[in-house]
All heavy atoms as an XYZ file, in Angstrom:
763
protein
N      12.491      4.066      7.940
C      11.726      3.624      6.771
C      10.598      2.698      7.183
O      10.426      1.622      6.663
C      12.652      2.917      5.791
C      11.984      2.610      4.473
S      13.179      2.070      3.263
C      12.505      0.473      2.860
N       9.789      3.114      8.148
C       8.701      2.263      8.601
C       7.334      2.903      8.410
O       6.350      2.405      8.894
C       8.898      1.899     10.065
O       8.875      3.065     10.849
N       7.263      3.998      7.708
C       6.002      4.692      7.492
C       5.231      4.061      6.345
O       5.761      3.870      5.258
C       6.243      6.182      7.193
O       6.964      6.756      8.273
C       4.945      6.926      6.993
N       3.981      3.767      6.612
C       3.064      3.320      5.576
C       2.394      4.552      4.983
O       2.406      5.627      5.583
C       2.020      2.375      6.166
C       2.551      0.995      6.396
C       3.433      0.604      7.356
C       2.258     -0.160      5.624
N       3.700     -0.735      7.228
C       2.983     -1.233      6.175
C       1.435     -0.402      4.529
C       2.918     -2.521      5.659
C       1.369     -1.696      4.015
C       2.112     -2.731      4.575
N       1.784      4.386      3.830
C       1.105      5.478      3.139
C      -0.244      4.990      2.632
O      -0.400      3.809      2.295
C       1.941      5.966      1.945
C       3.245      6.566      2.360
C       4.352      5.775      2.590
C       3.364      7.936      2.552
C       5.556      6.326      3.000
C       4.559      8.499      2.956
C       5.648      7.686      3.182
O       6.837      8.244      3.592
N      -1.205      5.922      2.573
C      -2.515      5.566      2.032
C      -3.005      6.660      1.105
O      -2.634      7.830      1.224
C      -3.521      5.291      3.136
C      -3.937      6.491      3.948
C      -4.948      6.086      5.007
C      -5.374      7.275      5.842
N      -6.387      6.900      6.825
N      -3.847      6.243      0.170
C      -4.378      7.156     -0.830
C      -5.839      6.824     -1.076
O      -6.176      5.664     -1.351
C      -3.586      7.009     -2.135
C      -4.030      7.865     -3.317
C      -3.817      9.343     -3.025
C      -3.270      7.456     -4.573
N      -6.714      7.815     -0.964
C      -8.136      7.640     -1.252
C      -8.369      7.871     -2.739
O      -7.915      8.869     -3.298
C      -8.960      8.634     -0.430
N      -9.095      6.936     -3.359
C      -9.348      7.055     -4.800
C     -10.810      7.287     -5.156
O     -11.129      7.450     -6.325
C      -8.855      5.802     -5.527
C      -7.352      5.593     -5.542
C      -7.013      4.332     -6.322
C      -6.638      6.782     -6.136
N     -11.707      7.283     -4.184
C     -13.119      7.487     -4.491
C     -13.857      6.173     -4.618
O     -13.384      5.127     -4.169
N     -15.034      6.237     -5.249
C     -15.840      5.017     -5.361
C     -15.323      4.116     -6.474
O     -14.387      4.481     -7.200
C     -17.318      5.356     -5.547
C     -17.615      6.012     -6.884
O     -16.895      5.853     -7.852
N     -18.689      6.769     -6.928
N     -15.938      2.954     -6.601
C     -15.465      1.955     -7.568
C     -15.293      2.514     -8.970
O     -14.285      2.309     -9.618
C     -16.428      0.772     -7.627
C     -16.280     -0.167     -6.457
O     -15.222     -0.133     -5.798
O     -17.221     -0.935     -6.197
N     -16.300      3.217     -9.443
C     -16.262      3.737    -10.807
C     -15.140      4.755    -10.988
O     -14.397      4.707    -11.963
C     -17.607      4.355    -11.160
C     -17.715      4.793    -12.593
C     -19.108      5.324    -12.908
O     -19.986      5.370    -12.057
N     -19.299      5.741    -14.154
N     -15.004      5.676    -10.050
C     -13.970      6.705    -10.145
C     -12.575      6.147     -9.888
O     -11.593      6.696    -10.375
C     -14.226      7.828     -9.142
C     -15.486      8.616     -9.452
O     -15.927      8.605    -10.616
O     -16.033      9.223     -8.514
N     -12.494      5.088     -9.095
C     -11.207      4.566     -8.656
C     -10.563      3.600     -9.642
O      -9.349      3.387     -9.582
C     -11.370      3.872     -7.309
N     -11.335      3.016    -10.532
C     -10.801      1.940    -11.376
C      -9.569      2.360    -12.174
O      -8.523      1.729    -12.095
C     -11.885      1.409    -12.326
C     -11.358      0.338    -13.235
C     -11.160     -0.942    -12.773
C     -11.018      0.617    -14.552
C     -10.647     -1.937    -13.599
C     -10.504     -0.351    -15.390
C     -10.316     -1.642    -14.903
N      -9.677      3.414    -12.944
C      -8.563      3.808    -13.820
C      -7.339      4.291    -13.025
O      -6.221      3.872    -13.312
C      -9.008      4.865    -14.838
C      -7.947      5.210    -15.866
C      -7.471      4.021    -16.703
O      -8.223      3.040    -16.870
O      -6.319      4.071    -17.185
N      -7.511      5.159    -12.006
C      -6.329      5.544    -11.221
C      -5.664      4.348    -10.537
O      -4.437      4.261    -10.488
C      -6.886      6.524    -10.184
C      -8.141      7.032    -10.753
C      -8.690      5.934    -11.611
N      -6.463      3.422    -10.028
C      -5.891      2.231     -9.374
C      -5.088      1.407    -10.375
O      -3.997      0.914    -10.069
C      -6.988      1.391     -8.732
N      -5.617      1.258    -11.576
C      -4.915      0.497    -12.616
C      -3.597      1.165    -12.984
O      -2.559      0.515    -13.113
C      -5.806      0.363    -13.858
C      -5.214     -0.541    -14.935
C      -6.034     -0.498    -16.214
N      -5.965      0.807    -16.866
C      -4.905      1.240    -17.551
N      -3.831      0.498    -17.672
N      -4.919      2.422    -18.133
N      -3.612      2.485    -13.122
C      -2.393      3.208    -13.467
C      -1.340      3.115    -12.366
O      -0.153      2.910    -12.635
C      -2.712      4.674    -13.768
C      -3.489      4.858    -15.044
C      -3.924      6.292    -15.271
O      -3.716      7.160    -14.433
N      -4.543      6.543    -16.409
N      -1.767      3.261    -11.117
C      -0.834      3.161     -9.997
C      -0.263      1.754     -9.907
O       0.933      1.574     -9.653
C      -1.524      3.588     -8.683
C      -1.809      5.095     -8.726
C      -0.678      3.214     -7.474
C      -2.718      5.585     -7.626
N      -1.096      0.761    -10.150
C      -0.625     -0.625    -10.133
C       0.435     -0.841    -11.221
O       1.438     -1.511    -10.992
C      -1.803     -1.571    -10.321
C      -1.463     -3.023    -10.093
C      -2.703     -3.912    -10.175
O      -3.735     -3.530    -10.727
N      -2.593     -5.092     -9.621
N       0.256     -0.273    -12.376
C       1.250     -0.398    -13.455
C       2.562      0.285    -13.084
O       3.638     -0.261    -13.325
C       0.701      0.177    -14.759
C      -0.335     -0.683    -15.406
C      -0.839     -0.084    -16.712
O      -0.789      1.124    -16.926
N      -1.330     -0.940    -17.586
N       2.484      1.483    -12.504
C       3.688      2.192    -12.058
C       4.412      1.353    -11.009
O       5.634      1.187    -11.049
C       3.329      3.585    -11.490
C       2.800      4.495    -12.594
C       4.523      4.219    -10.796
C       2.122      5.759    -12.076
N       3.634      0.828    -10.068
C       4.201      0.005     -9.004
C       4.923     -1.211     -9.592
O       6.049     -1.521     -9.210
C       3.096     -0.446     -8.040
C       3.611     -1.301     -6.928
C       3.985     -0.733     -5.723
C       3.743     -2.675     -7.076
C       4.482     -1.519     -4.698
C       4.235     -3.462     -6.071
C       4.612     -2.878     -4.876
N       4.259     -1.916    -10.495
C       4.842     -3.146    -11.053
C       6.120     -2.872    -11.845
O       7.051     -3.682    -11.816
C       3.823     -3.875    -11.928
C       2.757     -4.601    -11.132
S       3.421     -5.765     -9.908
C       4.262     -6.941    -10.968
N       6.197     -1.751    -12.523
C       7.412     -1.419    -13.270
C       8.606     -1.342    -12.324
O       9.695     -1.826    -12.642
C       7.230     -0.108    -14.017
N       8.416     -0.752    -11.130
C       9.494     -0.673    -10.139
C       9.706     -2.016     -9.444
O      10.830     -2.416     -9.180
C       9.162      0.381     -9.076
C       9.278      1.778     -9.570
C      10.724      2.168     -9.623
C      10.908      3.500     -8.943
N      12.268      3.913     -8.876
N       8.603     -2.685     -9.119
C       8.672     -3.946     -8.384
C       9.473     -5.000     -9.145
O      10.264     -5.737     -8.548
C       7.265     -4.463     -8.084
C       7.256     -5.784     -7.379
C       7.644     -5.871     -6.045
C       6.867     -6.931     -8.036
C       7.644     -7.089     -5.383
C       6.856     -8.153     -7.391
C       7.249     -8.236     -6.056
N       9.295     -5.060    -10.438
C       9.985     -6.073    -11.241
C      11.492     -5.856    -11.275
O      12.242     -6.769    -11.608
C       9.411     -6.111    -12.658
C       7.963     -6.620    -12.726
C       7.419     -6.462    -14.140
C       7.874     -8.066    -12.256
N      11.956     -4.666    -10.916
C      13.392     -4.384    -10.874
C      13.960     -4.503     -9.459
O      15.131     -4.232     -9.240
C      13.661     -2.973    -11.415
C      13.234     -2.804    -12.849
S      13.605     -1.183    -13.572
C      13.161     -0.024    -12.329
N      13.123     -4.882     -8.511
C      13.520     -4.953     -7.108
C      13.829     -6.389     -6.722
O      13.093     -7.304     -7.104
C      12.365     -4.419     -6.218
O      12.015     -3.121     -6.662
C      12.763     -4.367     -4.766
N      14.891     -6.620     -5.955
C      15.203     -7.987     -5.544
C      14.133     -8.549     -4.605
O      13.491     -7.782     -3.864
C      16.545     -7.860     -4.822
C      16.672     -6.427     -4.463
C      15.860     -5.652     -5.442
N      13.930     -9.868     -4.621
C      12.965    -10.494     -3.705
C      13.305    -10.160     -2.251
O      14.464     -9.992     -1.896
C      13.126    -11.988     -3.976
C      13.727    -12.069     -5.343
C      14.575    -10.844     -5.492
N      12.271    -10.060     -1.435
C      12.470     -9.763     -0.024
C      12.549     -8.285      0.288
O      12.888     -7.890      1.395
N      12.206     -7.445     -0.663
C      12.306     -5.995     -0.478
C      11.215     -5.447      0.435
O      11.349     -4.369      0.993
C      12.231     -5.284     -1.818
O      10.932     -5.421     -2.371
N      10.106     -6.164      0.547
C       8.991     -5.685      1.347
C       8.106     -4.699      0.608
O       7.229     -4.078      1.177
N       8.323     -4.570     -0.686
C       7.542     -3.629     -1.501
C       6.179     -4.254     -1.789
O       6.082     -5.343     -2.328
C       8.295     -3.377     -2.803
C       7.713     -2.305     -3.664
C       8.570     -2.120     -4.905
N       9.718     -1.277     -4.641
C       9.720      0.051     -4.816
N       8.643      0.669     -5.234
N      10.799      0.749     -4.575
N       5.101     -3.523     -1.382
C       3.755     -4.051     -1.582
C       2.740     -2.927     -1.733
O       2.919     -1.830     -1.211
C       3.361     -4.950     -0.416
N       1.676     -3.249     -2.444
C       0.559     -2.342     -2.670
C      -0.721     -3.106     -2.345
O      -0.989     -4.161     -2.928
C       0.536     -1.881     -4.129
C      -0.630     -1.016     -4.587
C      -0.658      0.309     -3.826
C      -0.544     -0.761     -6.090
N      -1.474     -2.591     -1.370
C      -2.714     -3.215     -0.932
C      -3.883     -2.293     -1.218
O      -3.709     -1.085     -1.365
C      -2.674     -3.484      0.580
C      -1.644     -4.480      1.006
C      -0.375     -4.071      1.393
C      -1.941     -5.835      1.046
C       0.574     -4.984      1.800
C      -0.986     -6.756      1.460
C       0.273     -6.329      1.841
N      -5.079     -2.872     -1.219
C      -6.288     -2.058     -1.359
C      -7.309     -2.485     -0.321
O      -7.295     -3.617      0.170
C      -6.878     -2.193     -2.760
O      -7.392     -3.496     -2.945
N      -8.194     -1.551     -0.014
C      -9.286     -1.808      0.917
C     -10.451     -0.913      0.522
O     -10.261      0.280      0.280
C      -8.848     -1.501      2.350
O      -9.922     -1.697      3.247
N     -11.633     -1.498      0.473
C     -12.818     -0.718      0.121
C     -13.620     -0.434      1.378
O     -13.996     -1.343      2.120
C     -13.669     -1.466     -0.903
C     -14.853     -0.661     -1.353
C     -14.684      0.434     -2.186
C     -16.127     -0.973     -0.917
C     -15.759      1.205     -2.586
C     -17.210     -0.212     -1.319
C     -17.015      0.876     -2.151
O     -18.081      1.638     -2.544
N     -13.883      0.832      1.637
C     -14.676      1.258      2.782
C     -16.103      1.505      2.301
O     -16.381      2.520      1.651
C     -14.074      2.523      3.392
C     -14.814      3.010      4.619
O     -15.872      2.439      4.960
O     -14.337      3.969      5.241
N     -16.985      0.579      2.625
C     -18.366      0.653      2.166
C     -19.092      1.874      2.740
O     -19.860      2.537      2.039
C     -19.113     -0.625      2.556
C     -20.530     -0.784      2.048
C     -20.566     -0.757      0.530
C     -21.125     -2.079      2.563
N     -18.819      2.195      4.001
C     -19.505      3.317      4.654
C     -19.232      4.646      3.947
O     -20.130      5.474      3.804
C     -19.094      3.408      6.121
N     -17.993      4.843      3.499
C     -17.660      6.098      2.821
C     -17.607      5.951      1.302
O     -17.293      6.914      0.608
C     -16.316      6.630      3.333
O     -15.276      5.748      2.970
N     -17.896      4.746      0.801
C     -17.860      4.470     -0.640
C     -16.525      4.918     -1.225
O     -16.469      5.730     -2.151
C     -19.023      5.161     -1.349
C     -19.189      4.688     -2.786
O     -18.748      3.565     -3.108
O     -19.765      5.446     -3.603
N     -15.449      4.395     -0.627
C     -14.108      4.834     -1.019
C     -13.142      3.662     -1.102
O     -13.115      2.812     -0.211
C     -13.593      5.855      0.003
C     -12.315      6.489     -0.469
O     -12.286      7.155     -1.493
N     -11.250      6.263      0.263
N     -12.355      3.643     -2.147
C     -11.278      2.667     -2.276
C      -9.997      3.303     -1.772
O      -9.621      4.399     -2.205
C     -11.091      2.248     -3.743
C      -9.957      1.263     -3.992
C     -10.285     -0.100     -3.396
C      -9.663      1.135     -5.478
N      -9.349      2.630     -0.825
C      -8.062      3.089     -0.289
C      -6.957      2.207     -0.823
O      -7.105      0.985     -0.901
C      -8.064      2.974      1.240
C      -8.925      3.965      1.922
C     -10.227      3.789      2.311
C      -8.564      5.297      2.284
N     -10.693      4.946      2.893
C      -9.694      5.879      2.908
C      -7.407      6.046      2.161
C      -9.695      7.181      3.392
C      -7.403      7.347      2.654
C      -8.528      7.893      3.253
N      -5.846      2.821     -1.188
C      -4.630      2.088     -1.517
C      -3.656      2.289     -0.370
O      -3.517      3.394      0.155
C      -4.005      2.599     -2.810
C      -4.805      2.416     -4.088
C      -3.969      2.861     -5.286
C      -5.274      0.988     -4.268
N      -2.970      1.215      0.010
C      -1.958      1.250      1.073
C      -0.621      0.830      0.481
O      -0.537     -0.209     -0.179
C      -2.334      0.317      2.221
C      -3.499      0.809      3.024
C      -4.805      0.510      2.657
C      -3.298      1.603      4.145
C      -5.878      0.979      3.388
C      -4.377      2.075      4.891
C      -5.655      1.755      4.508
O      -6.715      2.230      5.233
N       0.396      1.623      0.748
C       1.739      1.377      0.244
C       2.638      1.004      1.418
O       2.671      1.721      2.420
C       2.310      2.641     -0.413
C       1.491      3.149     -1.568
C       0.344      3.905     -1.359
C       1.878      2.881     -2.869
C      -0.404      4.386     -2.419
C       1.133      3.369     -3.937
C      -0.013      4.115     -3.718
N       3.375     -0.085      1.293
C       4.308     -0.469      2.351
C       5.452      0.542      2.397
O       5.673      1.295      1.439
C       4.855     -1.876      2.088
O       5.701     -1.871      0.951
N       6.193      0.573      3.498
C       7.311      1.525      3.595
C       8.303      1.410      2.436
O       8.843      2.419      1.984
C       7.960      1.165      4.925
C       6.841      0.610      5.737
C       5.987     -0.155      4.748
N       8.520      0.209      1.937
C       9.467      0.020      0.834
C       8.956      0.603     -0.479
O       9.721      0.761     -1.434
C       9.786     -1.465      0.664
N       7.671      0.939     -0.535
C       7.081      1.526     -1.741
C       6.896      3.035     -1.585
O       6.090      3.655     -2.281
C       5.749      0.851     -2.047
N       7.676      3.631     -0.706
C       7.574      5.073     -0.434
C       7.744      5.906     -1.702
O       7.059      6.918     -1.891
C       8.627      5.472      0.595
C       8.617      6.943      0.918
C       9.685      7.263      1.975
N       9.644      8.659      2.329
C      10.443      9.586      1.804
N      11.366      9.254      0.929
N      10.342     10.847      2.179
N       8.646      5.504     -2.576
C       8.883      6.273     -3.797
C       7.621      6.402     -4.647
O       7.324      7.472     -5.164
C      10.040      5.681     -4.605
C       9.840      4.219     -4.971
O       9.065      3.504     -4.281
O      10.482      3.763     -5.933
N       6.873      5.327     -4.747
C       5.629      5.362     -5.522
C       4.563      6.139     -4.749
O       3.833      6.944     -5.314
C       5.125      3.937     -5.830
C       6.192      3.121     -6.561
C       3.814      3.982     -6.614
C       6.606      3.660     -7.897
N       4.480      5.902     -3.445
C       3.479      6.574     -2.612
C       3.616      8.092     -2.703
O       2.625      8.805     -2.884
C       3.605      6.112     -1.165
N       4.831      8.589     -2.587
C       5.018     10.033     -2.645
C       4.775     10.564     -4.066
O       4.298     11.677     -4.230
C       6.412     10.447     -2.139
O       7.418      9.768     -2.887
C       6.561     10.128     -0.657
N       5.065      9.769     -5.046
C       4.836     10.171     -6.439
C       3.354     10.402     -6.727
O       2.997     11.281     -7.520
C       5.395      9.094     -7.372
C       5.212      9.368     -8.833
C       5.886      8.316     -9.675
N       5.585      8.498    -11.077
C       5.971      7.698    -12.034
N       6.719      6.656    -11.750
N       5.646      7.925    -13.272
N       2.486      9.619     -6.070
C       1.047      9.747     -6.311
C       0.346     10.529     -5.195
O      -0.873     10.527     -5.105
C       0.380      8.360     -6.512
C       0.955      7.672     -7.735
C       0.504      7.499     -5.273
N       1.128     11.201     -4.350
C       0.624     12.064     -3.276
C      -0.143     11.308     -2.200
O      -1.094     11.840     -1.621
C      -0.210     13.205     -3.842
N       0.272     10.081     -1.919
C      -0.319      9.338     -0.797
C       0.156      9.963      0.510
O       1.239     10.555      0.568
C       0.082      7.868     -0.869
N      -0.651      9.831      1.543
C      -0.361     10.438      2.839
C       0.177      9.400      3.820
O      -0.269      8.251      3.819
C      -1.639     11.051      3.415
C      -2.244     12.120      2.538
C      -1.297     13.296      2.346
O      -0.787     13.851      3.300
N      -1.049     13.659      1.094
N       1.109      9.789      4.684
C       1.597      8.862      5.713
C       0.443      8.396      6.598
O      -0.508      9.154      6.844
C       2.588      9.701      6.517
C       2.978     10.813      5.617
C       1.777     11.092      4.758
N       0.531      7.161      7.052
C      -0.514      6.604      7.914
C       0.096      5.525      8.799
O       1.239      5.127      8.615
C      -1.658      6.015      7.087
S      -1.222      4.531      6.138
N      -0.694      5.069      9.750
C      -0.278      3.945     10.574
C      -0.302      2.682      9.733
O      -1.050      2.581      8.749
C      -1.229      3.767     11.764
C      -1.121      4.900     12.763
O      -0.031      5.507     12.865
O      -2.122      5.178     13.434
N       0.468      1.715     10.167
C       0.461      0.412      9.510
C      -0.919     -0.214      9.681
O      -1.480     -0.190     10.779
C       1.519     -0.482     10.152
C       1.591     -1.865      9.572
C       2.654     -2.666     10.291
C       2.706     -4.083      9.783
N       3.710     -4.877     10.516
N      -1.510     -0.741      8.599
C      -2.822     -1.383      8.744
C      -2.745     -2.552      9.726
O      -1.720     -3.228      9.828
C      -3.127     -1.886      7.331
C      -2.269     -1.062      6.433
C      -1.033     -0.757      7.224
N      -3.827     -2.774     10.445
C      -3.895     -3.887     11.392
C      -3.809     -5.210     10.638
O      -4.264     -5.299      9.489
C      -5.196     -3.816     12.176
N      -3.227     -6.228     11.257
C      -3.095     -7.525     10.581
C      -4.429     -8.122     10.142
O      -4.488     -8.856      9.169
C      -2.425     -8.424     11.630
C      -1.783     -7.489     12.586
C      -2.597     -6.227     12.567
N      -5.507     -7.779     10.849
C      -6.819     -8.315     10.494
C      -7.635     -7.360      9.625
O      -8.817     -7.572      9.386
C      -7.596     -8.680     11.754
C      -7.835     -7.484     12.667
O      -7.212     -6.416     12.461
O      -8.647     -7.615     13.591
N      -7.005     -6.291      9.152
C      -7.695     -5.332      8.282
C      -8.092     -6.020      6.978
O      -7.355     -6.878      6.478
C      -6.791     -4.138      7.996
N      -9.249     -5.657      6.426
C      -9.709     -6.289      5.182
C      -8.964     -5.727      3.967
O      -9.493     -4.903      3.226
C     -11.193     -5.948      5.147
C     -11.284     -4.647      5.888
C     -10.212     -4.698      6.949
N      -7.732     -6.163      3.790
C      -6.908     -5.691      2.680
C      -6.764     -6.766      1.618
O      -6.713     -7.952      1.923
C      -5.508     -5.323      3.181
C      -5.396     -4.183      4.179
C      -3.953     -4.023      4.609
C      -5.929     -2.897      3.598
N      -6.634     -6.321      0.388
C      -6.323     -7.218     -0.712
C      -4.996     -6.798     -1.317
O      -4.733     -5.603     -1.463
N      -4.163     -7.753     -1.637
C      -2.880     -7.462     -2.269
C      -3.110     -7.158     -3.740
O      -3.640     -7.980     -4.477
C      -1.935     -8.656     -2.110
C      -0.552     -8.514     -2.731
C       0.240     -7.432     -2.011
C       0.189     -9.846     -2.679
N      -2.724     -5.962     -4.168
C      -2.816     -5.593     -5.581
C      -1.550     -5.974     -6.324
O      -1.590     -6.386     -7.474
C      -3.040     -4.091     -5.742
C      -4.426     -3.561     -5.452
C      -4.476     -2.067     -5.709
C      -5.469     -4.267     -6.284
N      -0.414     -5.799     -5.659
C       0.866     -6.101     -6.299
C       1.956     -6.162     -5.234
O       1.851     -5.526     -4.186
C       1.211     -5.027     -7.326
N       2.998     -6.908     -5.536
C       4.141     -6.954     -4.643
C       4.146     -8.144     -3.715
O       3.575     -9.186     -4.026
N       4.774     -7.967     -2.573
C       5.000     -9.046     -1.619
C       3.952     -8.999     -0.510
O       3.939     -8.086      0.315
C       6.409     -8.931     -1.038
C       7.463     -9.069     -2.110
C       8.880     -8.926     -1.589
O       9.081     -8.593     -0.410
O       9.798     -9.155     -2.394
N       3.098     -9.995     -0.493
C       2.010    -10.044      0.467
C       2.454    -10.106      1.904
O       1.734     -9.678      2.803
N       3.657    -10.603      2.153
C       4.122    -10.704      3.536
C       4.640     -9.372      4.075
O       5.055     -9.287      5.223
C       5.169    -11.798      3.691
C       6.413    -11.562      2.856
O       6.408    -10.678      1.984
O       7.398    -12.286      3.085
N       4.600     -8.323      3.289
C       5.051     -7.000      3.753
C       4.230     -6.533      4.945
O       4.743     -5.856      5.831
C       4.963     -5.976      2.630
N       2.973     -6.920      4.998
C       2.115     -6.531      6.109
C       2.539     -7.225      7.403
O       2.353     -6.681      8.484
C       0.655     -6.861      5.787
C      -0.398     -6.262      6.694
C      -0.285     -4.748      6.748
C      -1.773     -6.656      6.224
N       3.133     -8.388      7.294
C       3.552     -9.136      8.477
C       4.892     -8.654      9.024
O       5.243     -8.975     10.154
C       3.636    -10.628      8.143
N       5.636     -7.894      8.246
C       6.931     -7.405      8.705
C       6.722     -6.342      9.764
O       5.898     -5.446      9.590
C       7.742     -6.837      7.532
C       8.109     -7.879      6.501
C       8.798     -7.271      5.297
O       9.043     -6.071      5.237
N       9.131     -8.113      4.337
N       7.453     -6.428     10.884
C       7.262     -5.445     11.950
C       7.747     -4.062     11.531
O       8.723     -3.930     10.809
C       8.087     -5.993     13.107
C       9.109     -6.862     12.462
C       8.480     -7.406     11.208
N       7.024     -3.060     12.002
C       7.477     -1.683     11.781
C       8.588     -1.381     12.765
O       8.832     -2.141     13.695
C       6.310     -0.709     11.982
O       5.926     -0.700     13.341
N       9.249     -0.257     12.613
C      10.329      0.116     13.519
C       9.799      0.269     14.943
O      10.452     -0.115     15.899
C      10.984      1.408     13.056
N       8.590      0.812     15.084
C       7.981      0.984     16.390
C       7.697     -0.364     17.037
O       7.956     -0.559     18.223
C       6.692      1.796     16.259
C       5.979      2.185     17.546
C       6.911      3.019     18.434
C       4.713      2.953     17.241
N       7.185     -1.314     16.257
C       6.903     -2.650     16.786
C       8.190     -3.357     17.156
O       8.265     -4.042     18.175
C       6.143     -3.482     15.752
C       4.748     -2.982     15.486
C       4.112     -3.619     14.260
O       4.837     -4.021     13.330
O       2.883     -3.709     14.251
N       9.217     -3.207     16.352
C      10.504     -3.847     16.636
C      11.132     -3.277     17.903
O      11.719     -4.001     18.698
C      11.448     -3.678     15.448
N      11.000     -1.968     18.111
C      11.572     -1.336     19.299
C      10.839     -1.780     20.570
O      11.440     -1.868     21.636
C      11.504      0.181     19.172
N       9.538     -2.057     20.440
C       8.761     -2.465     21.604
C       9.015     -3.927     21.982
O       8.751     -4.333     23.098
C       7.277     -2.266     21.332
N       9.538     -4.702     21.055
C       9.762     -6.139     21.302
C      10.968     -6.400     22.170
O      11.800     -5.636     22.442
C       9.929     -6.860     19.978
């Protein structure tokens, strides 16, 4: 359970409503989850491609697959991400690959 997921939503105008809906779906599940679950939803805007990306932590796999997000590598710790919902420290939690290398 260490796979991250990402979803491209398009430019700001096209992305606003889908991002809001996904955030609402996420929060409905998040509020029923015990603290420390690692469930998080991040966003990042790529200016070069005019695209908003959503990143789902491994604990948010159920939501990621529901919205057809694709598996991806864990974002770098210095990646320009903003927390949309959930636990911000999810990005700091080591993935299974990082834990095995330690």
